[in-house]
C-alpha positions in Angstrom: -10.0 45.0 -29.2 -8.3 41.7 -28.1 -6.6 43.3 -25.1 -9.8 44.8 -23.9 -11.8 41.5 -24.3 -8.9 39.6 -22.5 -9.1 42.2 -19.6 -12.8 41.8 -19.3 -12.7 38.0 -19.5 -9.9 37.7 -16.9 -11.8 40.0 -14.5 -14.9 37.9 -14.9 -13.0 34.6 -14.4 -11.2 36.1 -11.4 -14.6 37.0 -9.9 -16.2 33.7 -10.7 -13.3 31.5 -9.5 -14.1 31.7 -5.7 -17.8 30.8 -6.4 -16.8 27.8 -8.5 -14.2 26.5 -6.0 -16.6 25.7 -3.2 -19.0 23.5 -5.3 -16.0 21.7 -6.8 -14.5 21.0 -3.4 -17.8 19.9 -2.0 -18.4 17.5 -4.9 -14.8 16.1 -4.5 -15.3 15.6 -0.7 -18.7 14.0 -1.3 -17.2 11.6 -3.9 -14.4 10.7 -1.5 -16.8 10.1 1.4 -19.5 8.2 -0.5 -17.4 6.2 -2.9 -15.1 5.0 -0.3 -11.9 6.2 -2.0 -8.8 5.4 0.1 -7.4 8.1 2.3 -3.8 8.6 3.3 -4.5 6.7 6.5 -5.8 3.8 4.5 -2.6 3.7 2.5 -0.6 3.8 5.7 -2.5 1.0 7.2 -2.2 -1.1 4.0 1.6 -0.4 3.9 1.9 -1.4 7.6 0.0 -4.7 6.9 2.2 -5.5 3.9 5.3 -4.8 5.9 4.1 -7.1 8.7 3.3 -9.8 6.1 6.7 -9.5 4.6 8.3 -9.8 8.0 6.2 -12.8 8.8 7.1 -14.4 5.5 10.8 -13.9 6.2 10.5 -15.4 9.7 8.6 -18.4 8.3 11.3 -18.9 5.6 14.0 -18.8 8.2 12.2 -21.3 10.4 11.7 -23.6 7.3 15.4 -23.6 6.6 16.1 -24.5 10.2 13.6 -27.4 10.0 15.1 -28.6 6.8 18.5 -28.6 8.5 17.2 -30.5 11.5 15.4 -33.1 9.2 18.6 -33.5 7.2 20.7 -34.1 10.3 18.1 -36.5 11.7 18.0 -38.4 8.4 21.8 -38.7 8.4 21.7 -39.8 12.1 19.0 -42.4 11.3 21.0 -43.7 8.3 24.2 -44.0 10.5 22.2 -45.8 13.2 20.7 -48.2 10.7 24.2 -48.9 9.2 25.5 -49.5 12.7 22.8 -52.0 13.5 23.7 -54.1 10.4 
């Protein structure tokens, strides 16, 4: 009896599956559109922005190190000039 009931149930589920797939897909698409869930393009845009911010942060860090070096050399030159004036 179990084999026969499994056969009937599997036939019914196979027949119902295409009818259930469309509503589920439409509900999913509606949720994505209405709730504003991120798409792949949104993730790509976000990744690109983060990459650009990381690049800018590296450039700013590099420039700060250069400025520190210039300030250090300027301080040394000012100290040497002050010592020479005494």
